[in-house]
A tleap script that builds the chain and sets N, CA, C and O, in Angstrom:
source leaprc.protein.ff14SB
mol = sequence {
  NMET LYS LEU ALA ARG LEU VAL LEU ALA THR
  LEU GLY VAL LEU PHE VAL ALA GLN GLY ALA
  VAL GLN LEU VAL GLN PRO GLU LEU LEU THR
  ASP LEU ILE ASP ILE HIE ALA GLY SER VAL
  THR GLY ARG THR GLU LEU GLN VAL VAL TYR
  GLY GLY LEU HIE ILE ALA LEU GLY VAL ILE
  CYS LEU TRP GLY ALA ALA THR GLN GLU ASN
  ALA HIE ALA ALA VAL THR VAL MET LEU PHE
  VAL SER LEU GLY VAL ALA LEU PRO ARG VAL
  GLY LEU GLY LEU LEU HIE GLN ASP PHE SER
  SER TYR SER ILE ALA ALA MET THR LEU GLU
  SER ALA SER VAL VAL LEU LEU LEU GLY LEU
  PHE ARG TYR CSER
}
set mol.1.N position { -92.525 -101.888 132.549 }
set mol.1.CA position { -91.799 -100.731 133.043 }
set mol.1.C position { -92.726 -99.548 133.305 }
set mol.1.O position { -92.362 -98.613 134.018 }
set mol.2.N position { -93.921 -99.591 132.729 }
set mol.2.CA position { -94.888 -98.536 133.022 }
set mol.2.C position { -95.235 -98.527 134.504 }
set mol.2.O position { -95.453 -97.467 135.090 }
set mol.3.N position { -95.286 -99.716 135.112 }
set mol.3.CA position { -95.583 -99.798 136.535 }
set mol.3.C position { -94.497 -99.098 137.342 }
set mol.3.O position { -94.808 -98.379 138.291 }
set mol.4.N position { -93.241 -99.291 136.987 }
set mol.4.CA position { -92.139 -98.641 137.697 }
set mol.4.C position { -92.275 -97.132 137.614 }
set mol.4.O position { -92.089 -96.438 138.614 }
set mol.5.N position { -92.592 -96.624 136.459 }
set mol.5.CA position { -92.729 -95.180 136.294 }
set mol.5.C position { -93.927 -94.642 137.065 }
set mol.5.O position { -93.870 -93.535 137.601 }
set mol.6.N position { -94.998 -95.403 137.126 }
set mol.6.CA position { -96.173 -94.993 137.900 }
set mol.6.C position { -95.859 -94.965 139.395 }
set mol.6.O position { -96.223 -94.020 140.095 }
set mol.7.N position { -95.185 -96.003 139.875 }
set mol.7.CA position { -94.789 -96.055 141.291 }
set mol.7.C position { -93.838 -94.904 141.602 }
set mol.7.O position { -93.990 -94.234 142.624 }
set mol.8.N position { -92.860 -94.670 140.732 }
set mol.8.CA position { -91.914 -93.574 140.957 }
set mol.8.C position { -92.618 -92.218 140.965 }
set mol.8.O position { -92.303 -91.362 141.791 }
set mol.9.N position { -93.562 -92.019 140.059 }
set mol.9.CA position { -94.301 -90.750 140.027 }
set mol.9.C position { -95.090 -90.552 141.317 }
set mol.9.O position { -95.108 -89.458 141.881 }
set mol.10.N position { -95.738 -91.614 141.778 }
set mol.10.CA position { -96.514 -91.531 143.017 }
set mol.10.C position { -95.603 -91.236 144.202 }
set mol.10.O position { -95.883 -90.339 144.997 }
set mol.11.N position { -94.515 -91.989 144.318 }
set mol.11.CA position { -93.558 -91.749 145.402 }
set mol.11.C position { -92.980 -90.340 145.319 }
set mol.11.O position { -92.801 -89.672 146.338 }
set mol.12.N position { -92.693 -89.901 144.117 }
set mol.12.CA position { -92.119 -88.568 143.939 }
set mol.12.C position { -93.029 -87.474 144.462 }
set mol.12.O position { -92.587 -86.579 145.181 }
set mol.13.N position { -94.295 -87.545 144.101 }
set mol.13.CA position { -95.248 -86.541 144.570 }
set mol.13.C position { -95.375 -86.593 146.090 }
set mol.13.O position { -95.389 -85.554 146.750 }
set mol.14.N position { -95.465 -87.800 146.644 }
set mol.14.CA position { -95.612 -87.950 148.095 }
set mol.14.C position { -94.383 -87.441 148.846 }
set mol.14.O position { -94.512 -86.726 149.839 }
set mol.15.N position { -93.189 -87.810 148.372 }
set mol.15.CA position { -91.961 -87.370 149.037 }
set mol.15.C position { -91.800 -85.848 148.966 }
set mol.15.O position { -91.454 -85.214 149.963 }
set mol.16.N position { -92.049 -85.266 147.800 }
set mol.16.CA position { -91.897 -83.813 147.660 }
set mol.16.C position { -92.908 -83.081 148.541 }
set mol.16.O position { -92.558 -82.118 149.223 }
set mol.17.N position { -94.158 -83.535 148.528 }
set mol.17.CA position { -95.193 -82.875 149.334 }
set mol.17.C position { -94.880 -82.987 150.825 }
set mol.17.O position { -94.929 -81.995 151.553 }
set mol.18.N position { -94.559 -84.197 151.273 }
set mol.18.CA position { -94.255 -84.404 152.685 }
set mol.18.C position { -93.010 -83.628 153.078 }
set mol.18.O position { -92.971 -83.022 154.149 }
set mol.19.N position { -92.004 -83.639 152.235 }
set mol.19.CA position { -90.773 -82.914 152.518 }
set mol.19.C position { -90.993 -81.412 152.615 }
set mol.19.O position { -90.426 -80.751 153.485 }
set mol.20.N position { -91.815 -80.873 151.722 }
set mol.20.CA position { -92.099 -79.435 151.749 }
set mol.20.C position { -92.799 -79.042 153.045 }
set mol.20.O position { -92.480 -78.017 153.648 }
set mol.21.N position { -93.751 -79.861 153.466 }
set mol.21.CA position { -94.453 -79.578 154.723 }
set mol.21.C position { -93.482 -79.624 155.891 }
set mol.21.O position { -93.500 -78.732 156.740 }
set mol.22.N position { -92.639 -80.644 155.951 }
set mol.22.CA position { -91.702 -80.785 157.073 }
set mol.22.C position { -90.619 -79.710 157.058 }
set mol.22.O position { -90.115 -79.316 158.110 }
set mol.23.N position { -90.268 -79.244 155.881 }
set mol.23.CA position { -89.275 -78.180 155.785 }
set mol.23.C position { -89.820 -76.894 156.397 }
set mol.23.O position { -89.093 -76.163 157.070 }
set mol.24.N position { -91.098 -76.620 156.163 }
set mol.24.CA position { -91.727 -75.391 156.632 }
set mol.24.C position { -92.249 -75.519 158.062 }
set mol.24.O position { -92.155 -74.575 158.847 }
set mol.25.N position { -92.804 -76.697 158.401 }
set mol.25.CA position { -93.417 -76.891 159.716 }
set mol.25.C position { -92.955 -78.189 160.373 }
set mol.25.O position { -93.737 -79.134 160.472 }
set mol.26.N position { -91.715 -78.254 160.817 }
set mol.26.CA position { -91.213 -79.500 161.406 }
set mol.26.C position { -91.940 -79.887 162.695 }
set mol.26.O position { -91.889 -81.049 163.097 }
set mol.27.N position { -92.605 -78.953 163.338 }
set mol.27.CA position { -93.321 -79.297 164.564 }
set mol.27.C position { -94.487 -80.245 164.310 }
set mol.27.O position { -94.931 -80.929 165.232 }
set mol.28.N position { -94.989 -80.299 163.083 }
set mol.28.CA position { -96.023 -81.285 162.764 }
set mol.28.C position { -95.479 -82.695 162.963 }
set mol.28.O position { -96.193 -83.584 163.427 }
set mol.29.N position { -94.226 -82.892 162.613 }
set mol.29.CA position { -93.580 -84.188 162.798 }
set mol.29.C position { -93.383 -84.477 164.280 }
set mol.29.O position { -93.597 -85.603 164.732 }
set mol.30.N position { -92.983 -83.479 165.023 }
set mol.30.CA position { -92.739 -83.713 166.444 }
set mol.30.C position { -94.031 -84.092 167.157 }
set mol.30.O position { -94.012 -84.908 168.078 }
set mol.31.N position { -95.140 -83.514 166.746 }
set mol.31.CA position { -96.425 -83.866 167.350 }
set mol.31.C position { -96.866 -85.276 166.954 }
set mol.31.O position { -97.466 -85.997 167.753 }
set mol.32.N position { -96.568 -85.654 165.733 }
set mol.32.CA position { -97.009 -86.949 165.218 }
set mol.32.C position { -96.245 -88.118 165.821 }
set mol.32.O position { -96.852 -89.115 166.211 }
set mol.33.N position { -94.923 -88.012 165.903 }
set mol.33.CA position { -94.142 -89.181 166.330 }
set mol.33.C position { -93.325 -88.968 167.593 }
set mol.33.O position { -92.437 -89.761 167.906 }
set mol.34.N position { -93.624 -87.900 168.316 }
set mol.34.CA position { -92.998 -87.681 169.613 }
set mol.34.C position { -91.474 -87.544 169.524 }
set mol.34.O position { -90.737 -88.066 170.361 }
set mol.35.N position { -91.027 -86.834 168.497 }
set mol.35.CA position { -89.622 -86.443 168.387 }
set mol.35.C position { -89.584 -84.953 168.708 }
set mol.35.O position { -90.349 -84.169 168.146 }
set mol.36.N position { -88.700 -84.574 169.603 }
set mol.36.CA position { -88.666 -83.176 170.019 }
set mol.36.C position { -87.319 -82.546 169.714 }
set mol.36.O position { -86.263 -83.100 170.022 }
set mol.37.N position { -87.386 -81.387 169.106 }
set mol.37.CA position { -86.187 -80.622 168.814 }
set mol.37.C position { -86.100 -79.509 169.840 }
set mol.37.O position { -86.772 -78.485 169.711 }
set mol.38.N position { -85.291 -79.701 170.840 }
set mol.38.CA position { -85.198 -78.743 171.926 }
set mol.38.C position { -84.242 -77.607 171.667 }
set mol.38.O position { -83.997 -76.794 172.558 }
set mol.39.N position { -83.698 -77.530 170.475 }
set mol.39.CA position { -82.754 -76.464 170.145 }
set mol.39.C position { -82.902 -76.094 168.683 }
set mol.39.O position { -83.564 -76.789 167.912 }
set mol.40.N position { -82.278 -74.994 168.316 }
set mol.40.CA position { -82.286 -74.578 166.917 }
set mol.40.C position { -81.615 -75.655 166.061 }
set mol.40.O position { -82.063 -75.939 164.950 }
set mol.41.N position { -80.555 -76.244 166.576 }
set mol.41.CA position { -79.857 -77.309 165.847 }
set mol.41.C position { -80.768 -78.512 165.630 }
set mol.41.O position { -80.796 -79.086 164.542 }
set mol.42.N position { -81.507 -78.890 166.658 }
set mol.42.CA position { -82.438 -80.015 166.533 }
set mol.42.C position { -83.532 -79.735 165.522 }
set mol.42.O position { -83.869 -80.602 164.716 }
set mol.43.N position { -84.091 -78.536 165.557 }
set mol.43.CA position { -85.139 -78.154 164.589 }
set mol.43.C position { -84.574 -78.170 163.170 }
set mol.43.O position { -85.211 -78.661 162.238 }
set mol.44.N position { -83.376 -77.628 163.027 }
set mol.44.CA position { -82.739 -77.618 161.704 }
set mol.44.C position { -82.516 -79.042 161.201 }
set mol.44.O position { -82.720 -79.325 160.020 }
set mol.45.N position { -82.104 -79.926 162.083 }
set mol.45.CA position { -81.878 -81.320 161.698 }
set mol.45.C position { -83.170 -81.972 161.206 }
set mol.45.O position { -83.162 -82.678 160.197 }
set mol.46.N position { -84.268 -81.742 161.905 }
set mol.46.CA position { -85.562 -82.270 161.460 }
set mol.46.C position { -85.931 -81.708 160.087 }
set mol.46.O position { -86.414 -82.437 159.220 }
set mol.47.N position { -85.701 -80.415 159.897 }
set mol.47.CA position { -86.020 -79.798 158.613 }
set mol.47.C position { -85.153 -80.344 157.483 }
set mol.47.O position { -85.632 -80.560 156.370 }
set mol.48.N position { -83.876 -80.565 157.781 }
set mol.48.CA position { -82.960 -81.074 156.762 }
set mol.48.C position { -83.310 -82.510 156.372 }
set mol.48.O position { -83.435 -82.820 155.188 }
set mol.49.N position { -83.469 -83.388 157.369 }
set mol.49.CA position { -83.687 -84.809 157.092 }
set mol.49.C position { -85.104 -85.068 156.579 }
set mol.49.O position { -85.288 -85.703 155.540 }
set mol.50.N position { -86.094 -84.576 157.308 }
set mol.50.CA position { -87.475 -84.866 156.915 }
set mol.50.C position { -88.009 -83.899 155.869 }
set mol.50.O position { -89.030 -84.170 155.236 }
set mol.51.N position { -87.335 -82.785 155.683 }
set mol.51.CA position { -87.727 -81.829 154.665 }
set mol.51.C position { -86.865 -81.939 153.424 }
set mol.51.O position { -87.294 -82.446 152.388 }
set mol.52.N position { -85.645 -81.454 153.552 }
set mol.52.CA position { -84.750 -81.402 152.393 }
set mol.52.C position { -84.429 -82.749 151.780 }
set mol.52.O position { -84.481 -82.906 150.560 }
set mol.53.N position { -84.097 -83.727 152.616 }
set mol.53.CA position { -83.762 -85.046 152.086 }
set mol.53.C position { -84.961 -85.693 151.399 }
set mol.53.O position { -84.813 -86.312 150.345 }
set mol.54.N position { -86.141 -85.555 151.990 }
set mol.54.CA position { -87.326 -86.144 151.364 }
set mol.54.C position { -87.674 -85.447 150.050 }
set mol.54.O position { -88.133 -86.097 149.111 }
set mol.55.N position { -87.463 -84.149 149.976 }
set mol.55.CA position { -87.673 -83.456 148.700 }
set mol.55.C position { -86.695 -83.998 147.660 }
set mol.55.O position { -87.085 -84.255 146.521 }
set mol.56.N position { -85.436 -84.174 148.037 }
set mol.56.CA position { -84.438 -84.706 147.101 }
set mol.56.C position { -84.817 -86.105 146.627 }
set mol.56.O position { -84.679 -86.411 145.443 }
set mol.57.N position { -85.292 -86.957 147.534 }
set mol.57.CA position { -85.716 -88.301 147.143 }
set mol.57.C position { -86.904 -88.226 146.195 }
set mol.57.O position { -86.995 -88.998 145.240 }
set mol.58.N position { -87.810 -87.298 146.461 }
set mol.58.CA position { -88.952 -87.112 145.568 }
set mol.58.C position { -88.523 -86.681 144.178 }
set mol.58.O position { -89.071 -87.145 143.178 }
set mol.59.N position { -87.551 -85.802 144.118 }
set mol.59.CA position { -87.044 -85.346 142.817 }
set mol.59.C position { -86.399 -86.512 142.064 }
set mol.59.O position { -86.580 -86.633 140.853 }
set mol.60.N position { -85.656 -87.364 142.759 }
set mol.60.CA position { -85.083 -88.553 142.117 }
set mol.60.C position { -86.198 -89.429 141.545 }
set mol.60.O position { -86.098 -89.909 140.416 }
set mol.61.N position { -87.250 -89.632 142.318 }
set mol.61.CA position { -88.375 -90.448 141.841 }
set mol.61.C position { -89.036 -89.814 140.616 }
set mol.61.O position { -89.336 -90.504 139.642 }
set mol.62.N position { -89.260 -88.505 140.668 }
set mol.62.CA position { -89.892 -87.826 139.529 }
set mol.62.C position { -88.998 -87.862 138.300 }
set mol.62.O position { -89.487 -87.996 137.178 }
set mol.63.N position { -87.695 -87.743 138.502 }
set mol.63.CA position { -86.739 -87.861 137.400 }
set mol.63.C position { -86.850 -89.257 136.780 }
set mol.63.O position { -86.848 -89.399 135.557 }
set mol.64.N position { -86.945 -90.279 137.625 }
set mol.64.CA position { -87.074 -91.642 137.122 }
set mol.64.C position { -88.387 -91.875 136.409 }
set mol.64.O position { -88.444 -92.642 135.448 }
set mol.65.N position { -89.437 -91.229 136.863 }
set mol.65.CA position { -90.744 -91.389 136.234 }
set mol.65.C position { -90.826 -90.669 134.898 }
set mol.65.O position { -91.659 -91.011 134.058 }
set mol.66.N position { -89.975 -89.681 134.694 }
set mol.66.CA position { -90.062 -88.839 133.506 }
set mol.66.C position { -89.770 -89.589 132.214 }
set mol.66.O position { -90.426 -89.352 131.201 }
set mol.67.N position { -88.794 -90.490 132.237 }
set mol.67.CA position { -88.452 -91.221 131.018 }
set mol.67.C position { -88.127 -92.675 131.341 }
set mol.67.O position { -87.699 -93.009 132.446 }
set mol.68.N position { -88.338 -93.502 130.374 }
set mol.68.CA position { -88.043 -94.928 130.504 }
set mol.68.C position { -86.571 -95.153 130.846 }
set mol.68.O position { -86.236 -96.033 131.640 }
set mol.69.N position { -85.700 -94.351 130.242 }
set mol.69.CA position { -84.261 -94.515 130.441 }
set mol.69.C position { -83.843 -94.242 131.891 }
set mol.69.O position { -82.884 -94.839 132.381 }
set mol.70.N position { -84.547 -93.356 132.570 }
set mol.70.CA position { -84.190 -92.990 133.939 }
set mol.70.C position { -84.796 -93.910 134.985 }
set mol.70.O position { -84.331 -93.938 136.124 }
set mol.71.N position { -85.814 -94.653 134.622 }
set mol.71.CA position { -86.593 -95.407 135.604 }
set mol.71.C position { -85.754 -96.431 136.365 }
set mol.71.O position { -85.843 -96.505 137.590 }
set mol.72.N position { -84.953 -97.209 135.671 }
set mol.72.CA position { -84.175 -98.250 136.351 }
set mol.72.C position { -83.178 -97.643 137.344 }
set mol.72.O position { -83.007 -98.154 138.452 }
set mol.73.N position { -82.527 -96.561 136.943 }
set mol.73.CA position { -81.569 -95.911 137.846 }
set mol.73.C position { -82.275 -95.384 139.091 }
set mol.73.O position { -81.760 -95.529 140.200 }
set mol.74.N position { -83.435 -94.781 138.923 }
set mol.74.CA position { -84.175 -94.243 140.066 }
set mol.74.C position { -84.664 -95.364 140.977 }
set mol.74.O position { -84.611 -95.238 142.201 }
set mol.75.N position { -85.138 -96.458 140.388 }
set mol.75.CA position { -85.566 -97.609 141.194 }
set mol.75.C position { -84.375 -98.142 141.993 }
set mol.75.O position { -84.518 -98.478 143.169 }
set mol.76.N position { -83.214 -98.218 141.367 }
set mol.76.CA position { -82.016 -98.709 142.047 }
set mol.76.C position { -81.650 -97.821 143.232 }
set mol.76.O position { -81.389 -98.319 144.327 }
set mol.77.N position { -81.631 -96.517 143.014 }
set mol.77.CA position { -81.310 -95.583 144.101 }
set mol.77.C position { -82.313 -95.734 145.236 }
set mol.77.O position { -81.924 -95.832 146.400 }
set mol.78.N position { -83.600 -95.753 144.904 }
set mol.78.CA position { -84.634 -95.826 145.936 }
set mol.78.C position { -84.600 -97.173 146.660 }
set mol.78.O position { -84.938 -97.246 147.842 }
set mol.79.N position { -84.199 -98.229 145.973 }
set mol.79.CA position { -84.064 -99.536 146.619 }
set mol.79.C position { -82.970 -99.480 147.695 }
set mol.79.O position { -83.172 -99.957 148.811 }
set mol.80.N position { -81.821 -98.902 147.359 }
set mol.80.CA position { -80.742 -98.800 148.339 }
set mol.80.C position { -81.125 -97.881 149.498 }
set mol.80.O position { -80.814 -98.179 150.651 }
set mol.81.N position { -81.789 -96.780 149.203 }
set mol.81.CA position { -82.239 -95.879 150.268 }
set mol.81.C position { -83.230 -96.603 151.176 }
set mol.81.O position { -83.140 -96.506 152.400 }
set mol.82.N position { -84.170 -97.323 150.580 }
set mol.82.CA position { -85.176 -98.047 151.364 }
set mol.82.C position { -84.544 -99.141 152.217 }
set mol.82.O position { -84.929 -99.334 153.370 }
set mol.83.N position { -83.586 -99.848 151.658 }
set mol.83.CA position { -82.862 -100.850 152.452 }
set mol.83.C position { -82.115 -100.189 153.606 }
set mol.83.O position { -82.074 -100.719 154.717 }
set mol.84.N position { -81.526 -99.029 153.334 }
set mol.84.CA position { -80.778 -98.315 154.362 }
set mol.84.C position { -81.648 -97.797 155.495 }
set mol.84.O position { -81.147 -97.514 156.583 }
set mol.85.N position { -82.937 -97.671 155.252 }
set mol.85.CA position { -83.865 -97.239 156.294 }
set mol.85.C position { -84.558 -98.441 156.934 }
set mol.85.O position { -84.674 -98.510 158.158 }
set mol.86.N position { -85.018 -99.383 156.117 }
set mol.86.CA position { -85.818 -100.510 156.629 }
set mol.86.C position { -85.002 -101.452 157.514 }
set mol.86.O position { -85.484 -101.872 158.566 }
set mol.87.N position { -83.794 -101.785 157.113 }
set mol.87.CA position { -82.999 -102.733 157.902 }
set mol.87.C position { -82.695 -102.210 159.309 }
set mol.87.O position { -82.920 -102.929 160.283 }
set mol.88.N position { -82.191 -100.981 159.443 }
set mol.88.CA position { -81.980 -100.484 160.803 }
set mol.88.C position { -83.292 -100.273 161.572 }
set mol.88.O position { -83.340 -100.475 162.785 }
set mol.89.N position { -84.347 -99.869 160.869 }
set mol.89.CA position { -85.633 -99.650 161.547 }
set mol.89.C position { -86.108 -100.943 162.209 }
set mol.89.O position { -86.493 -100.944 163.378 }
set mol.90.N position { -86.077 -102.036 161.459 }
set mol.90.CA position { -86.524 -103.316 162.008 }
set mol.90.C position { -85.532 -103.815 163.055 }
set mol.90.O position { -85.930 -104.233 164.142 }
set mol.91.N position { -84.248 -103.771 162.728 }
set mol.91.CA position { -83.239 -104.256 163.669 }
set mol.91.C position { -83.229 -103.492 164.983 }
set mol.91.O position { -83.186 -104.098 166.053 }
set mol.92.N position { -83.269 -102.181 164.911 }
set mol.92.CA position { -83.263 -101.378 166.135 }
set mol.92.C position { -84.594 -101.462 166.872 }
set mol.92.O position { -84.641 -101.395 168.100 }
set mol.93.N position { -85.666 -101.608 166.116 }
set mol.93.CA position { -86.967 -101.807 166.758 }
set mol.93.C position { -86.971 -103.069 167.598 }
set mol.93.O position { -87.477 -103.080 168.720 }
set mol.94.N position { -86.405 -104.126 167.050 }
set mol.94.CA position { -86.305 -105.383 167.803 }
set mol.94.C position { -85.336 -105.250 168.977 }
set mol.94.O position { -85.626 -105.701 170.084 }
set mol.95.N position { -84.182 -104.626 168.725 }
set mol.95.CA position { -83.178 -104.467 169.771 }
set mol.95.C position { -83.715 -103.674 170.968 }
set mol.95.O position { -83.506 -104.042 172.124 }
set mol.96.N position { -84.412 -102.578 170.657 }
set mol.96.CA position { -84.920 -101.698 171.714 }
set mol.96.C position { -86.351 -102.029 172.137 }
set mol.96.O position { -86.933 -101.354 172.986 }
set mol.97.N position { -86.896 -103.062 171.540 }
set mol.97.CA position { -88.283 -103.471 171.801 }
set mol.97.C position { -89.235 -102.283 171.641 }
set mol.97.O position { -90.089 -102.030 172.491 }
set mol.98.N position { -89.066 -101.569 170.542 }
set mol.98.CA position { -89.898 -100.407 170.227 }
set mol.98.C position { -91.025 -100.858 169.301 }
set mol.98.O position { -90.845 -100.968 168.089 }
set mol.99.N position { -92.168 -101.112 169.886 }
set mol.99.CA position { -93.318 -101.587 169.120 }
set mol.99.C position { -94.486 -100.614 169.242 }
set mol.99.O position { -95.648 -101.014 169.319 }
set mol.100.N position { -94.146 -99.327 169.258 }
set mol.100.CA position { -95.201 -98.314 169.262 }
set mol.100.C position { -95.967 -98.406 167.944 }
set mol.100.O position { -95.490 -99.003 166.979 }
set mol.101.N position { -97.140 -97.819 167.915 }
set mol.101.CA position { -97.931 -97.879 166.678 }
set mol.101.C position { -97.180 -97.212 165.528 }
set mol.101.O position { -97.241 -97.683 164.393 }
set mol.102.N position { -96.474 -96.119 165.816 }
set mol.102.CA position { -95.692 -95.469 164.767 }
set mol.102.C position { -94.596 -96.391 164.257 }
set mol.102.O position { -94.416 -96.530 163.047 }
set mol.103.N position { -93.858 -97.024 165.173 }
set mol.103.CA position { -92.742 -97.882 164.767 }
set mol.103.C position { -93.218 -99.085 163.964 }
set mol.103.O position { -92.588 -99.457 162.973 }
set mol.104.N position { -94.312 -99.688 164.377 }
set mol.104.CA position { -94.859 -100.830 163.623 }
set mol.104.C position { -95.293 -100.384 162.232 }
set mol.104.O position { -95.022 -101.071 161.247 }
set mol.105.N position { -95.964 -99.237 162.144 }
set mol.105.CA position { -96.390 -98.730 160.835 }
set mol.105.C position { -95.176 -98.422 159.954 }
set mol.105.O position { -95.178 -98.734 158.763 }
set mol.106.N position { -94.142 -97.812 160.535 }
set mol.106.CA position { -92.940 -97.486 159.765 }
set mol.106.C position { -92.221 -98.747 159.301 }
set mol.106.O position { -91.782 -98.824 158.153 }
set mol.107.N position { -92.098 -99.737 160.189 }
set mol.107.CA position { -91.466 -101.011 159.804 }
set mol.107.C position { -92.230 -101.665 158.649 }
set mol.107.O position { -91.631 -102.167 157.698 }
set mol.108.N position { -93.537 -101.651 158.748 }
set mol.108.CA position { -94.375 -102.275 157.719 }
set mol.108.C position { -94.237 -101.540 156.390 }
set mol.108.O position { -94.010 -102.166 155.354 }
set mol.109.N position { -94.371 -100.227 156.414 }
set mol.109.CA position { -94.284 -99.430 155.195 }
set mol.109.C position { -92.908 -99.537 154.558 }
set mol.109.O position { -92.792 -99.718 153.345 }
set mol.110.N position { -91.880 -99.426 155.359 }
set mol.110.CA position { -90.524 -99.450 154.806 }
set mol.110.C position { -90.145 -100.840 154.287 }
set mol.110.O position { -89.463 -100.953 153.269 }
set mol.111.N position { -90.577 -101.885 154.970 }
set mol.111.CA position { -90.316 -103.247 154.492 }
set mol.111.C position { -91.099 -103.532 153.213 }
set mol.111.O position { -90.576 -104.156 152.290 }
set mol.112.N position { -92.337 -103.082 153.158 }
set mol.112.CA position { -93.140 -103.255 151.941 }
set mol.112.C position { -92.526 -102.488 150.774 }
set mol.112.O position { -92.565 -102.948 149.632 }
set mol.113.N position { -91.963 -101.326 151.060 }
set mol.113.CA position { -91.299 -100.547 150.007 }
set mol.113.C position { -90.108 -101.309 149.432 }
set mol.113.O position { -89.886 -101.299 148.221 }
set mol.114.N position { -89.355 -101.960 150.290 }
set mol.114.CA position { -88.214 -102.747 149.823 }
set mol.114.C position { -88.690 -103.872 148.913 }
set mol.114.O position { -88.119 -104.085 147.844 }
set mol.115.N position { -89.719 -104.585 149.321 }
set mol.115.CA position { -90.246 -105.695 148.512 }
set mol.115.C position { -90.739 -105.176 147.157 }
set mol.115.O position { -90.437 -105.762 146.118 }
set mol.116.N position { -91.494 -104.083 147.173 }
set mol.116.CA position { -91.999 -103.499 145.925 }
set mol.116.C position { -90.852 -103.067 145.028 }
set mol.116.O position { -90.855 -103.364 143.833 }
set mol.117.N position { -89.871 -102.368 145.589 }
set mol.117.CA position { -88.744 -101.898 144.789 }
set mol.117.C position { -87.880 -103.042 144.278 }
set mol.117.O position { -87.328 -102.961 143.181 }
set mol.118.N position { -87.758 -104.114 145.068 }
set mol.118.CA position { -87.038 -105.304 144.572 }
set mol.118.C position { -87.725 -105.874 143.342 }
set mol.118.O position { -87.071 -106.233 142.363 }
set mol.119.N position { -89.040 -105.954 143.400 }
set mol.119.CA position { -89.788 -106.439 142.246 }
set mol.119.C position { -89.617 -105.548 141.041 }
set mol.119.O position { -89.408 -106.033 139.929 }
set mol.120.N position { -89.704 -104.241 141.250 }
set mol.120.CA position { -89.511 -103.297 140.141 }
set mol.120.C position { -88.102 -103.357 139.605 }
set mol.120.O position { -87.897 -103.267 138.395 }
set mol.121.N position { -87.113 -103.510 140.491 }
set mol.121.CA position { -85.724 -103.617 140.080 }
set mol.121.C position { -85.514 -104.837 139.190 }
set mol.121.O position { -84.833 -104.776 138.166 }
set mol.122.N position { -86.107 -105.924 139.603 }
set mol.122.CA position { -85.931 -107.178 138.867 }
set mol.122.C position { -86.520 -107.106 137.464 }
set mol.122.O position { -85.973 -107.682 136.524 }
set mol.123.N position { -87.641 -106.394 137.325 }
set mol.123.CA position { -88.332 -106.366 136.039 }
set mol.123.C position { -88.136 -105.077 135.253 }
set mol.123.O position { -88.739 -104.885 134.197 }
set mol.124.N position { -87.286 -104.193 135.778 }
set mol.124.CA position { -87.093 -102.940 135.024 }
set mol.124.C position { -85.813 -102.985 134.206 }
set mol.124.O position { -85.491 -102.021 133.511 }
savepdb mol mol.pdb
quit
């Protein structure tokens, strides 16, 4: 279970840091993956999803890393979140034939996250 807490701590720091950057400077995301927010609503949406939501996920991970008792619950939540992102990412990527370097990297990272979290779930 120490491995689960280490993974959760690492994910927590990464999610919080990335979320904080995107909350303050969402245009960094638009430059990186060619998503454009042409309105205040679009910019706010990028800040909410890539900023606020990622910070919240990071906090869940850090909460899970804090104590042994919280680790399994945090792994479970992150497993469902990862499945909710990875399955549509791969399915829609195939449907739309989106094989950009960003999409391939995202599919790989998100699918690997599911496999890792499944393993942690099973042994936590």
